[in-house]
VOPAGU-2260 file (C-alpha; in pm, 1 decimal, decimal comma):
REM VOPAGU-2260
SITE   aa  ch    i         X         Y         Z
SITE  UNK   A    0   -1219,4    -959,0    2993,8
SITE  UNK   A    1   -1045,3   -1268,9    3008,6
SITE  UNK   A    2   -1002,8   -1483,1    2654,3
SITE  UNK   A    3   -1206,6   -1793,6    2687,1
SITE  UNK   A    4   -1182,8   -1886,2    2381,5
SITE  UNK   A    5    -875,8   -1765,2    2084,0
SITE  UNK   A    6   -1010,8   -1589,7    1824,0
SITE  UNK   A    7    -831,6   -1567,8    1494,7
SITE  UNK   A    8    -889,5   -1259,1    1258,7
SITE  UNK   A    9    -886,4   -1420,4     850,8
SITE  UNK   A   10    -940,7   -1144,9     590,5
SITE  UNK   A   11   -1093,1    -863,3     805,8
SITE  UNK   A   12   -1370,5   -1125,4     992,1
SITE  UNK   A   13   -1328,1   -1277,9    1343,4
SITE  UNK   A   14   -1311,7   -1691,3    1320,1
SITE  UNK   A   15   -1284,1   -1988,3    1604,3
SITE  UNK   A   16   -1155,4   -2303,6    1580,0
SITE  UNK   A   17   -1387,1   -2586,5    1613,4
SITE  UNK   A   18   -1150,2   -2824,9    1790,4
SITE  UNK   A   19   -1092,1   -2510,8    2038,5
SITE  UNK   A   20   -1462,5   -2438,3    2071,1
SITE  UNK   A   21   -1505,5   -2771,9    2109,0
SITE  UNK   A   22   -1248,4   -2798,8    2431,0
SITE  UNK   A   23   -1353,3   -2464,7    2566,4
SITE  UNK   A   24   -1683,0   -2597,0    2654,0
SITE  UNK   A   25   -1582,3   -2934,5    2757,5
SITE  UNK   A   26   -1748,4   -3163,4    2601,6
SITE  UNK   A   27   -1693,4   -3513,9    2671,6
SITE  UNK   A   28   -1840,3   -3670,4    2304,9
SITE  UNK   A   29   -1522,3   -3689,4    2108,9
SITE  UNK   A   30   -1507,0   -3419,3    1881,7
SITE  UNK   A   31   -1496,3   -3615,9    1521,6
SITE  UNK   A   32   -1850,8   -3722,2    1631,6
SITE  UNK   A   33   -1948,3   -3415,9    1808,2
SITE  UNK   A   34   -1792,7   -3219,2    1462,1
SITE  UNK   A   35   -2046,8   -3434,5    1225,2
SITE  UNK   A   36   -2354,7   -3390,6    1424,0
SITE  UNK   A   37   -2307,2   -3064,5    1495,4
SITE  UNK   A   38   -2192,2   -2926,3    1161,1
SITE  UNK   A   39   -2473,0   -3064,4     980,0
SITE  UNK   A   40   -2706,8   -2801,9    1015,3
SITE  UNK   A   41   -2482,1   -2538,4     872,8
SITE  UNK   A   42   -2297,1   -2475,4     552,4
SITE  UNK   A   43   -1929,8   -2440,2     480,9
SITE  UNK   A   44   -1857,2   -2176,5     296,1
SITE  UNK   A   45   -2015,5   -1998,3     483,1
SITE  UNK   A   46   -2054,9   -2071,5     820,5
SITE  UNK   A   47   -1740,2   -2237,4     847,7
SITE  UNK   A   48   -1407,5   -2341,1     664,5
SITE  UNK   A   49   -1230,6   -2623,6     684,6
SITE  UNK   A   50    -837,6   -2618,0     759,5
SITE  UNK   A   51    -638,5   -2925,4     663,9
SITE  UNK   A   52    -397,0   -3072,6     928,1
SITE  UNK   A   53    -425,3   -2678,8    1037,7
SITE  UNK   A   54    -433,8   -2803,1    1430,1
SITE  UNK   A   55    -115,3   -2933,5    1598,8
SITE  UNK   A   56    -131,6   -3203,5    1934,0
SITE  UNK   A   57     166,5   -3232,5    2086,4
SITE  UNK   A   58     211,6   -3596,6    2260,5
SITE  UNK   A   59     372,4   -3684,7    2595,1
SITE  UNK   A   60     711,4   -3816,0    2412,9
SITE  UNK   A   61     761,0   -3493,4    2197,0
SITE  UNK   A   62     583,3   -3647,4    1898,5
SITE  UNK   A   63     379,8   -3378,6    1691,6
SITE  UNK   A   64      37,9   -3483,3    1523,5
SITE  UNK   A   65    -175,9   -3308,9    1272,4
SITE  UNK   A   66    -519,2   -3280,0    1246,4
SITE  UNK   A   67    -797,6   -3102,1    1050,5
SITE  UNK   A   68    -988,1   -2788,4    1189,7
SITE  UNK   A   69   -1223,3   -2595,1    1116,2
SITE  UNK   A   70   -1262,1   -2227,0    1158,3
SITE  UNK   A   71   -1601,6   -2148,9    1224,5
SITE  UNK   A   72   -1782,8   -1756,2    1231,5
SITE  UNK   A   73   -1884,9   -1589,9    1559,2
SITE  UNK   A   74   -2266,0   -1653,3    1485,2
SITE  UNK   A   75   -2183,5   -2011,8    1401,8
SITE  UNK   A   76   -1970,2   -2062,5    1757,9
SITE  UNK   A   77   -2259,7   -1886,6    1950,1
SITE  UNK   A   78   -2506,8   -2144,3    1793,7
SITE  UNK   A   79   -2345,2   -2447,8    1866,0
SITE  UNK   A   80   -2263,9   -2290,1    2241,9
SITE  UNK   A   81   -2654,8   -2269,5    2280,6
SITE  UNK   A   82   -2700,4   -2649,2    2134,0
SITE  UNK   A   83   -2443,1   -2786,1    2383,3
SITE  UNK   A   84   -2715,1   -2676,8    2657,1
SITE  UNK   A   85   -2483,1   -2651,1    2926,3
SITE  UNK   A   86   -2334,3   -2377,0    3169,7
SITE  UNK   A   87   -2042,0   -2334,5    3039,4
SITE  UNK   A   88   -2165,3   -2317,2    2688,0
SITE  UNK   A   89   -2369,1   -2020,0    2808,2
SITE  UNK   A   90   -2075,8   -1870,7    2950,4
SITE  UNK   A   91   -1901,9   -1895,7    2628,2
SITE  UNK   A   92   -2187,5   -1782,9    2425,8
SITE  UNK   A   93   -2167,7   -1468,5    2657,0
SITE  UNK   A   94   -1775,6   -1397,7    2611,7
SITE  UNK   A   95   -1874,7   -1430,8    2218,9
SITE  UNK   A   96   -2116,1   -1164,5    2225,5
SITE  UNK   A   97   -1887,6    -943,1    2396,3
SITE  UNK   A   98   -1633,6   -1016,2    2122,1
SITE  UNK   A   99   -1893,6    -924,9    1856,1
SITE  UNK   A  100   -1971,2    -560,1    2038,8
SITE  UNK   A  101   -1588,5    -514,6    2094,9
SITE  UNK   A  102   -1513,0    -594,5    1723,8
SITE  UNK   A  103   -1830,2    -320,8    1614,8
SITE  UNK   A  104   -1742,0     -21,3    1822,5
SITE  UNK   A  105   -1671,7     263,4    1657,9
SITE  UNK   A  106   -1269,8     301,5    1790,1
SITE  UNK   A  107   -1248,4     -36,6    1680,5
SITE  UNK   A  108   -1427,1      40,3    1312,3
SITE  UNK   A  109   -1177,2     267,9    1276,0
SITE  UNK   A  110    -868,7     146,1    1354,5
SITE  UNK   A  111    -976,9    -185,1    1127,0
SITE  UNK   A  112   -1062,2      57,4     807,4
SITE  UNK   A  113    -705,8     261,7     897,3
SITE  UNK   A  114    -505,1     -66,8     871,0
SITE  UNK   A  115    -693,3    -131,3     506,2
SITE  UNK   A  116    -649,0     234,7     422,3
SITE  UNK   A  117    -286,5     199,9     539,9
SITE  UNK   A  118    -216,9    -139,5     300,8
SITE  UNK   A  119    -394,9      16,8      39,2
SITE  UNK   A  120    -173,6     329,9      69,3
SITE  UNK   A  121      71,7     112,3      87,5
SITE  UNK   A  122      37,2    -120,8    -207,6
SITE  UNK   A  123     -23,5     227,5    -464,1
SITE  UNK   A  124     305,4     373,7    -333,4
SITE  UNK   A  125     434,7      49,1    -429,5
SITE  UNK   A  126     260,3     130,1    -820,3
SITE  UNK   A  127     367,0     432,2    -762,2
SITE  UNK   A  128     735,6     367,1    -728,3
SITE  UNK   A  129     685,8      87,2   -1052,1
SITE  UNK   A  130     546,9     341,0   -1265,2
SITE  UNK   A  131     803,7     621,7   -1160,8
SITE  UNK   A  132    1078,1     398,9   -1285,1
SITE  UNK   A  133     927,5     339,7   -1620,4
SITE  UNK   A  134     858,9     668,5   -1666,4
SITE  UNK   A  135    1261,2     713,9   -1590,0
SITE  UNK   A  136    1313,2     463,1   -1850,9
SITE  UNK   A  137    1113,4     650,9   -2124,0
SITE  UNK   A  138    1265,1     967,6   -2064,0
SITE  UNK   A  139    1547,8     864,0   -2305,3
SITE  UNK   A  140    1334,1     792,1   -2573,3
SITE  UNK   A  141    1105,0    1077,4   -2528,6
SITE  UNK   A  142    1426,6    1263,6   -2557,3
SITE  UNK   A  143    1535,6    1091,0   -2900,9
SITE  UNK   A  144    1188,3    1122,8   -3047,7
SITE  UNK   A  145    1218,6    1531,4   -2999,2
SITE  UNK   A  146    1574,1    1541,0   -3121,5
SITE  UNK   A  147    1512,5    1352,1   -3485,0
SITE  UNK   A  148    1229,8    1548,2   -3500,6
SITE  UNK   A  149    1467,8    1881,1   -3628,7
SITE  UNK   A  150    1772,2    1625,3   -3762,2
SITE  UNK   A  151    1774,7    1769,8   -4182,4
SITE  UNK   A  152    1956,8    1350,4   -4212,8
SITE  UNK   A  153    1776,4    1165,8   -4340,2
SITE  UNK   A  154    1811,0     708,7   -4254,5
SITE  UNK   A  155    1654,7     397,9   -4438,0
SITE  UNK   A  156    1407,0     220,0   -4359,5
SITE  UNK   A  157    1626,2     -67,4   -4224,2
SITE  UNK   A  158    1778,3     171,2   -4009,1
SITE  UNK   A  159    1464,4     287,5   -3852,7
SITE  UNK   A  160    1346,7     -87,0   -3774,6
SITE  UNK   A  161    1674,9     -96,1   -3569,9
SITE  UNK   A  162    1652,8     230,7   -3389,7
SITE  UNK   A  163    1270,4      86,4   -3335,9
SITE  UNK   A  164    1397,7    -277,1   -3180,0
SITE  UNK   A  165    1677,3     -74,6   -2940,7
SITE  UNK   A  166    1327,5      98,9   -2851,7
SITE  UNK   A  167    1176,7    -229,2   -2749,1
SITE  UNK   A  168     974,6    -249,4   -3022,6
SITE  UNK   A  169    1028,0    -629,9   -3189,2
SITE  UNK   A  170    1051,4    -543,1   -3583,7
SITE  UNK   A  171    1290,3    -584,1   -3878,9
SITE  UNK   A  172    1363,8    -413,7   -4143,9
SITE  UNK   A  173    1092,7    -702,4   -4397,2
SITE  UNK   A  174     824,9    -627,5   -4096,2
SITE  UNK   A  175     860,3    -245,4   -4093,5
SITE  UNK   A  176     849,2    -280,3   -4478,9
SITE  UNK   A  177     517,8    -473,2   -4472,0
SITE  UNK   A  178     358,9    -247,8   -4214,8
SITE  UNK   A  179     456,1      49,8   -4384,1
SITE  UNK   A  180     255,4     -82,3   -4673,1
SITE  UNK   A  181     -89,1    -198,1   -4464,6
SITE  UNK   A  182     -94,0     120,0   -4339,4
SITE  UNK   A  183     -65,0     356,2   -4658,7
SITE  UNK   A  184     255,9     445,6   -4631,8
SITE  UNK   A  185     469,0     283,1   -4852,7
SITE  UNK   A  186     277,8     201,0   -5236,7
SITE  UNK   A  187     135,7    -160,3   -5222,3
SITE  UNK   A  188      84,1    -211,9   -5568,3
SITE  UNK   A  189     338,5    -408,3   -5821,0
SITE  UNK   A  190     551,4    -229,7   -6031,2
SITE  UNK   A  191     844,3      -0,1   -6054,9
SITE  UNK   A  192     684,9     218,5   -5790,0
SITE  UNK   A  193     659,3     -47,5   -5544,5
SITE  UNK   A  194     787,2      34,6   -5133,9
SITE  UNK   A  195     804,8     422,3   -5285,4
SITE  UNK   A  196     639,6     660,6   -5057,7
SITE  UNK   A  197     266,9     734,7   -5085,3
SITE  UNK   A  198     123,6    1074,5   -5187,9
SITE  UNK   A  199     -13,7    1105,2   -4836,3
SITE  UNK   A  200     361,9    1024,3   -4683,4
SITE  UNK   A  201     508,4    1266,0   -4858,1
SITE  UNK   A  202     239,3    1506,7   -4796,3
SITE  UNK   A  203     364,0    1446,7   -4430,2
SITE  UNK   A  204     687,0    1509,9   -4503,9
SITE  UNK   A  205     764,3    1179,0   -4390,8
SITE  UNK   A  206     987,4    1054,1   -4618,9
SITE  UNK   A  207    1250,3    1170,7   -4922,0
SITE  UNK   A  208    1331,1     951,4   -5260,4
SITE  UNK   A  209    1713,1     931,8   -5342,3
SITE  UNK   A  210    1764,6     929,7   -5673,9
SITE  UNK   A  211    2079,3     750,8   -5771,8
SITE  UNK   A  212    2173,8     711,4   -6158,5
SITE  UNK   A  213    2405,1     394,7   -6280,4
SITE  UNK   A  214    2600,8     330,2   -6569,4
SITE  UNK   A  215    2550,5     -51,9   -6675,7
SITE  UNK   A  216    2861,0    -196,1   -6863,0
SITE  UNK   A  217    2631,5    -170,3   -7167,9
SITE  UNK   A  218    2640,0     124,4   -7216,2
SITE  UNK   A  219    2265,5     210,7   -7095,7
SITE  UNK   A  220    2178,6     462,4   -6787,4
SITE  UNK   A  221    1968,5     342,4   -6513,1
SITE  UNK   A  222    1778,8     573,5   -6226,0
SITE  UNK   A  223    1747,5     362,6   -5894,7
SITE  UNK   A  224    1484,7     500,5   -5612,7
SITE  UNK   A  225    1513,1     509,5   -5231,3
SITE  UNK   A  226    1276,0     539,9   -4976,5
SITE  UNK   A  227    1439,6     735,3   -4715,2
SITE  UNK   A  228    1270,9     856,1   -4349,3
SITE  UNK   A  229    1333,8    1216,7   -4292,0
SITE  UNK   A  230    1400,5    1355,7   -3902,9
SITE  UNK   A  231     978,1    1419,5   -3873,8
SITE  UNK   A  232     937,2    1086,7   -4050,5
SITE  UNK   A  233    1174,5     923,1   -3747,7
SITE  UNK   A  234     914,3    1068,6   -3470,7
SITE  UNK   A  235     669,0    1014,0   -3636,4
SITE  UNK   A  236     686,3     655,0   -3679,4
SITE  UNK   A  237     853,3     584,5   -3348,9
SITE  UNK   A  238     537,6     744,2   -3138,4
SITE  UNK   A  239     343,6     555,8   -3347,4
SITE  UNK   A  240     500,5     222,0   -3260,5
SITE  UNK   A  241     627,0     360,1   -2892,9
SITE  UNK   A  242     202,0     506,2   -2798,4
SITE  UNK   A  243      91,1     155,2   -2710,3
SITE  UNK   A  244     359,4     103,9   -2424,3
SITE  UNK   A  245     350,9     538,8   -2332,4
SITE  UNK   A  246     431,5     550,4   -1957,8
SITE  UNK   A  247     252,0     832,3   -1757,5
SITE  UNK   A  248     429,6    1119,4   -1601,3
SITE  UNK   A  249     552,3    1168,0   -1259,2
SITE  UNK   A  250     280,7    1428,6   -1220,6
SITE  UNK   A  251       1,0    1236,1   -1378,1
SITE  UNK   A  252     133,7     964,1   -1172,3
SITE  UNK   A  253      78,3    1148,9    -872,9
SITE  UNK   A  254    -243,0    1195,6    -961,6
SITE  UNK   A  255    -349,3     852,4    -959,1
SITE  UNK   A  256    -231,9     796,8    -608,9
SITE  UNK   A  257    -429,8    1047,9    -501,8
SITE  UNK   A  258    -715,1     961,4    -683,0
SITE  UNK   A  259    -700,0     630,9    -572,8
SITE  UNK   A  260    -624,2     630,1    -203,9
SITE  UNK   A  261    -887,8     904,6    -179,2
SITE  UNK   A  262   -1126,0     633,5    -377,1
SITE  UNK   A  263   -1002,2     332,0    -125,3
SITE  UNK   A  264   -1060,2     589,5     192,1
SITE  UNK   A  265   -1437,9     630,1      51,7
SITE  UNK   A  266   -1517,7     261,3     -34,8
SITE  UNK   A  267   -1399,8     206,9     346,4
SITE  UNK   A  268   -1634,8     463,3     463,6
SITE  UNK   A  269   -1919,2     321,4     326,0
SITE  UNK   A  270   -1841,0     -16,9     395,6
SITE  UNK   A  271   -1823,2      46,8     770,6
SITE  UNK   A  272   -2078,8     387,0     760,0
SITE  UNK   A  273   -1801,5     581,5     885,6
SITE  UNK   A  274   -1829,8     984,9     918,8
SITE  UNK   A  275   -1640,5    1102,9     553,1
SITE  UNK   A  276   -1503,5    1436,7     825,9
SITE  UNK   A  277   -1291,4    1189,9    1025,8
SITE  UNK   A  278   -1116,5    1031,0     768,3
């Protein structure tokens, strides 16, 4: 079939240039006057869309001028052909009808569905790669959290804050102390036991209390108490802070991608009324 008028494909829709249609119909009336009159009964955004300075015309001296154009749906283009009331209009209208038949044939529907599916699969593959990289980045953090759980060494709360910062958590010692008080891990009541572990935290095995005896210059002796985070406590708080940024592992990612691909193919099949056994 000879291409009487160029057909553009945009967002999976067939469209026709208003200027190309005007030219193809061989109308004597100037385009601007024809368009102003012909477009009145149609709706912008539904039947046509404006394309500013998208139509290029080269003059005899080589100068290129840009004109506004409008992209029409096939339905609107067919109506404009009928409105022309010319033999050429009838010919172009029959051409558009055949273009529509070809576009909606089972082979073409399947072809477009597969193209959309392939596009979505590529998009999901890109997301999959990004998630895999994130999962790899999380491995050292997970290994570290597992290793400290069995560690017999204890660390200061300030040192735990540094570890958390190294794992991407924006927090310092002062804010970590405050967070632990607000969440019931350290005593919030002002007094001699302020910032000491709560009974809940001790029962969980998150802290140990280091007592240091201090002999002062006047001879009296006092005891200083310092909360220290156990290996179990380090793992507990690291997991607590990192759970919001936890990334899926490779197996979980593969399952996610598989489900998304299946969902995409199903949606495409429903959209085009395809038999699900063929994809």
